[in-house]
SEFI-809788 format. One line per 5 residues: number of its first residue (from 0); their letters; for each residue z, y, x of C-alpha. Coordinates in Angstrom, 3 decimals, decimal comma. Example, Ala and Ser with C-alpha at 12.3 -4.5 7.8 and 13.67 -1.06 7.14 Angstrom:
0) AS) 7,800 -4,500 12,300  7,140 -1,060 13,670
END
This chain:
0) XXXXX) -24,065 53,344 28,646  -27,227 52,529 26,738  -27,866 49,884 24,134  -29,861 48,957 21,047  -28,071 47,586 17,985
5) XXXXX) -30,310 45,817 15,491  -30,295 45,931 11,690  -28,403 49,175 11,095  -29,077 51,726 8,353  -27,619 55,215 8,039
10) XXXXX) -27,731 55,060 4,255  -26,508 58,486 3,136  -25,165 61,793 4,487  -23,388 64,734 2,879  -20,992 67,542 3,828
15) XXXXX) -18,348 69,830 2,369  -17,979 73,498 3,296  -15,045 75,832 2,618  -15,722 78,665 0,221  -14,254 81,299 2,553
20) XXXXX) -17,158 83,021 4,284  -16,401 85,074 7,402  -19,181 87,558 8,148  -19,250 88,422 11,834  -20,045 92,060 11,075
25) XXXXX) -16,703 92,315 9,256  -14,978 91,961 12,642  -16,449 95,230 13,952  -13,240 97,088 13,140  -11,289 94,658 15,376
30) XXXXX) -13,646 94,130 18,292  -15,968 97,123 18,078  -19,409 97,332 16,507  -21,262 97,165 19,815  -19,326 94,100 21,013
35) XXXXX) -19,848 92,251 17,729  -23,576 93,013 17,716  -23,839 91,761 21,298  -22,120 88,439 20,507  -24,227 87,887 17,373
40) XXXXX) -27,380 88,472 19,404  -26,252 86,059 22,125  -25,099 83,209 19,835  -27,164 83,692 16,698  -24,031 83,106 14,599
45) XXXXX) -23,889 85,595 11,738  -21,256 83,924 9,562  -18,970 80,895 9,469  -16,919 79,061 6,855  -13,128 79,103 7,249
50) XXXXX) -10,863 76,511 5,623  -8,039 77,617 3,326  -4,681 77,744 5,107  -3,498 74,567 3,368  -6,737 72,620 3,882
55) XXXXX) -7,066 70,110 6,706  -10,067 68,355 8,194  -9,143 65,242 6,239  -9,127 67,239 2,978  -12,682 68,415 3,585
60) XXXXX) -13,838 64,949 4,652  -12,104 63,425 1,625  -14,088 65,673 -0,708  -17,328 64,883 1,123  -16,571 61,146 0,911
65) XXXXX) -15,749 61,279 -2,799  -19,009 63,104 -3,439  -20,993 60,577 -1,402  -19,361 57,621 -3,153  -20,101 59,176 -6,538
70) XXXXX) -23,714 60,016 -5,716  -24,373 56,595 -4,203  -22,614 54,751 -7,062  -20,678 52,757 -4,497  -18,086 50,209 -5,529
75) XXXXX) -15,140 51,239 -3,344  -14,239 47,571 -2,912  -17,484 47,151 -0,962  -16,431 49,675 1,689  -14,816 47,700 4,499
80) XXXXX) -14,683 50,229 7,369  -13,594 53,847 7,792  -13,975 55,955 10,930  -12,432 59,439 11,050  -13,790 61,701 13,801
85) XXXXX) -11,763 64,855 14,390  -9,752 66,844 16,904  -7,660 68,434 14,152  -5,844 65,429 12,706  -3,130 65,577 10,034
90) XXXXX) -0,318 64,256 12,245  0,275 63,060 15,796  0,984 59,789 14,039  0,053 57,968 11,843  -3,726 57,870 12,157
95) XXXXX) -5,465 60,080 9,627  -8,004 57,351 8,829  -5,153 55,254 7,399  -4,134 58,156 5,157  -7,736 58,563 3,994
100) XXXXX) -7,905 54,866 3,111  -5,113 55,388 0,590  -6,416 58,743 -0,685  -9,876 57,284 -1,296  -8,294 54,244 -2,966
105) XXXXX) -10,113 51,816 -0,707  -8,836 48,250 -0,535  -6,260 47,179 2,022  -8,707 45,023 3,973  -10,522 48,127 5,250
110) XXXXX) -10,462 48,543 9,026  -9,595 52,162 9,946  -9,934 54,068 13,189  -9,443 57,657 14,387  -11,799 58,939 17,096
115) XXXXX) -10,362 62,044 18,761  -13,632 63,600 19,891  -15,292 66,938 19,264  -18,929 67,940 19,543  -20,133 64,502 20,670
120) XXXXX) -17,881 62,750 18,152  -20,464 62,026 15,467  -22,456 59,946 17,950  -19,321 57,950 18,758  -18,519 57,517 15,075
125) XXXXX) -21,953 56,140 14,194  -21,833 53,894 17,270  -18,457 52,480 16,220  -19,649 51,844 12,676  -22,769 50,100 13,998
130) XXXXX) -20,665 47,867 16,249  -18,489 46,741 13,350  -21,563 45,946 11,289  -23,342 44,175 14,148  -20,259 42,008 14,723
135) XXXXX) -20,335 41,086 11,003  -16,795 42,420 10,611  -18,078 45,053 8,161  -21,010 45,685 5,859  -20,382 49,262 4,682
140) XXXXX) -18,636 51,828 6,881  -17,750 55,424 6,054  -17,941 57,803 9,011  -16,012 60,981 8,193  -16,414 63,770 10,746
145) XXXXX) -14,894 67,219 10,539  -12,719 69,867 12,153  -10,753 72,979 11,312  -11,480 74,479 14,703  -10,625 77,966 13,423
150) XXXXX) -6,938 76,937 13,460  -7,069 76,426 17,218  -8,487 79,874 18,002  -6,375 82,945 18,694  -7,383 86,004 16,606
155) XXXXX) -7,724 88,000 19,833  -10,306 85,586 21,246  -13,569 87,101 20,035  -15,670 84,767 22,197  -14,603 81,730 20,146
160) XXXXX) -13,660 83,263 16,819  -17,243 84,450 16,393  -18,746 81,013 17,101  -16,647 78,244 15,512  -16,448 77,327 11,819
165) XXXXX) -14,891 74,579 9,686  -16,551 71,691 7,844  -16,069 68,103 6,688  -18,797 65,464 6,382  -19,332 61,911 5,175
170) XXXXX) -21,911 59,352 6,292  -22,413 55,827 4,971  -23,567 53,246 7,531  -24,715 49,854 6,263  -26,661 46,727 7,158
175) XXXXX) -30,351 47,553 7,471  -33,607 46,440 9,034  -34,048 49,008 11,801  -32,746 49,238 15,373  -30,253 51,918 16,365
180) XXXXX) -30,516 53,172 19,950  -27,392 54,637 21,552  -26,630 56,365 24,848  -23,157 57,624 25,825  -21,824 59,372 28,936
185) XXXXX) -18,485 60,742 30,147  -17,444 63,136 32,917  -13,682 63,637 32,975  -13,971 65,922 35,983  -14,789 68,665 33,496
190) XXXXX) -11,913 67,974 31,097  -10,411 71,437 31,584  -13,622 73,312 30,695  -12,929 72,960 26,977  -9,271 72,394 26,251
195) XXXXX) -6,084 73,219 24,358  -3,690 73,148 27,294  -0,422 72,843 25,376  0,760 70,765 22,447  0,485 67,251 23,834
200) XXXXX) 3,131 65,287 25,688  1,960 66,406 29,137  2,502 70,059 28,299  4,543 70,546 25,100  4,536 73,861 23,234
205) XXXXX) 7,162 76,215 24,657  7,936 79,908 25,023  5,930 79,900 28,231  2,822 78,308 26,662  3,044 80,797 23,780
210) XXXXX) 2,583 83,883 25,965  -0,533 85,877 25,102  -2,865 86,437 28,059  -6,218 88,187 28,393  -9,203 87,157 30,484
215) XXXXX) -11,682 89,415 32,288  -13,716 89,825 29,078  -10,636 90,957 27,142  -10,359 87,749 25,121  -6,738 87,012 24,277
220) XXXXX) -5,249 83,537 23,897  -2,175 81,447 24,676  -2,071 77,958 26,155  -1,534 76,711 22,598  -5,031 77,905 21,689
225) XXXXX) -8,529 76,617 22,384  -10,050 77,672 25,701  -13,710 77,290 26,637  -15,411 78,037 29,938  -18,667 79,064 28,275
230) XXXXX) -20,805 79,214 31,414  -19,680 75,769 32,602  -20,280 74,220 29,172  -23,733 75,799 28,985  -24,694 74,523 32,448
235) XXXXX) -23,367 71,065 31,600  -25,391 70,897 28,380  -28,704 72,194 29,666  -28,565 69,978 32,751  -27,655 66,727 30,978
240) XXXXX) -28,806 66,640 27,356  -32,565 66,586 27,962  -32,132 63,813 30,546  -30,140 61,794 28,026  -32,819 62,227 25,384
245) XXXXX) -35,502 61,116 27,856  -33,338 58,088 28,663  -33,072 57,198 24,984  -36,807 57,648 24,383  -37,462 55,248 27,242
250) XXXXX) -34,942 52,757 25,887  -36,623 52,774 22,470  -40,176 52,915 23,903  -40,778 55,972 21,718  -43,160 58,796 22,485
255) XXXXX) -41,733 62,301 22,261  -44,586 63,457 20,008  -43,706 60,755 17,457  -40,195 62,106 16,840  -39,909 63,800 13,445
260) XXXXX) -36,828 65,867 14,244  -34,351 66,289 17,056  -30,970 66,906 15,387  -29,003 68,587 18,175  -25,363 69,605 18,133
265) XXXXX) -25,318 73,179 16,827  -23,398 74,882 19,642  -25,213 78,208 19,287  -28,802 79,361 18,912  -29,285 80,176 22,564
270) XXXXX) -28,064 76,800 23,812  -30,028 74,786 21,244  -33,204 76,717 22,032  -32,668 76,291 25,762  -32,226 72,518 25,374
275) XXXXX) -35,321 72,419 23,141  -37,369 74,091 25,850  -36,067 71,587 28,396  -37,112 68,762 26,069  -40,483 70,507 25,676
280) XXXXX) -40,921 70,152 21,921  -41,998 72,589 19,203  -39,379 74,679 17,405  -40,177 73,122 14,022  -38,974 69,753 15,340
285) XXXXX) -35,544 71,154 16,269  -34,031 72,572 13,073  -31,044 74,927 13,325  -28,467 76,178 10,838  -25,899 77,596 13,248
290) XXXXX) -26,632 81,118 11,958  -24,828 80,416 8,677  -22,146 77,935 9,759  -21,480 78,347 13,467  -20,279 75,465 15,633
295) XXXXX) -18,406 72,992 13,406  -17,578 70,491 16,173  -18,193 66,834 15,236  -19,574 67,951 11,862  -22,598 69,880 13,143
300) XXXXX) -25,137 67,031 13,174  -24,358 65,574 9,704  -24,042 69,126 8,311  -27,466 69,940 9,754  -28,995 66,772 8,291
305) XXXXX) -27,479 67,242 4,838  -28,488 70,902 4,874  -32,112 70,756 6,006  -33,197 67,222 5,089  -32,091 67,639 1,470
310) XXXXX) -34,369 70,652 1,009  -37,224 70,261 3,517  -39,699 67,484 4,214  -39,702 65,863 7,646  -41,129 62,655 9,036
315) XXXXX) -37,875 60,724 9,499  -39,272 57,410 10,744  -38,063 58,334 14,223  -35,136 60,727 14,640  -33,078 61,669 17,684
320) XXXXX) -29,517 62,949 17,243  -27,665 64,371 20,238  -24,069 65,566 20,638  -22,387 67,127 23,666  -19,164 68,916 24,531
325) XXXXX) -15,434 68,399 25,059  -14,467 65,683 27,502  -16,918 66,325 28,984  -18,902 63,850 26,924  -22,431 63,534 25,623
330) XXXXX) -24,636 61,008 23,921  -27,581 60,454 21,617  -28,711 58,158 18,825  -32,224 57,072 17,886  -32,609 55,990 14,273
335) XXXXX) -35,007 55,524 11,392  -33,786 57,873 8,656  -36,798 57,517 6,369  -34,670 55,672 3,793  -31,565 57,814 4,248
340) XXXXX) -30,421 59,835 1,245  -29,304 63,378 2,027  -27,087 65,362 -0,317  -26,838 69,135 0,033  -23,532 70,544 1,310
345) XXX) -20,969 71,151 -1,421  -19,628 74,679 -1,945  -22,736 75,972 -0,245
END
């Protein structure tokens, strides 16, 4: 799918980070110093933020949203849409976006929607907000994206524990004067490459799904925990993301050299750098912050933007954002962010 939606503005972006800081080197006593050093070298992740045991994704997104509303001096009655993007929702039902409507004290005419997507989820969230605005159903939509991925990872799974962190973000999408380009793709044939096998209605949690098993790399997990086929996910990303970005550039009639930044999903340093080389752009146009925060799922792109664009100067007239992961799903957005206000992550 590819389309251009006119008169959309990403007005403001911020994020909220847990205070708990997990240094990867602190895991040497569990996994061995040599193993930890090897994983840090491969991923570039040196530390991640871990949510408190009682904090949920919606709690972090709530704090980010409250901060954004305060900084933007928004009248809450003017917010008429709320999209919550997360794989770690509060309950199976009701939708967490409905709960956030009440917590944020938004009016009862707000349209709310949960999007159960991971690393590509921010792209879907912005797309949904843009559709509501383009249809004239809404004028101001909050897109809240976040995950507590650490809760889905078994402590014995060093391959994932040393990569994924937690974060909540808030983005305000409004009526504007610029076009928003969107591309989206899906490949369900790879659904089992990144999955929590148990816990849904197809395979409920049981004694059998709770058995601890080890893979060939001595990573331990149960079927209740997150599993990732790292090699398959890497091959999927490096073979599809650059093509998608080329597709979007063609759709917008943009030249690659005119792009100020490419805000890529922060999977790990190696993958982001590999995709950058496939795109054939300079390193300074592909900022990274995965070293300090790891992979925060649907929060990586807005966390990256709020982190680097609030402190560094970029030409933001033409920006490409690209997310890819669980599903398998991938997509990109082309936007003018020159008028976007970026607020540094809280609890940084």
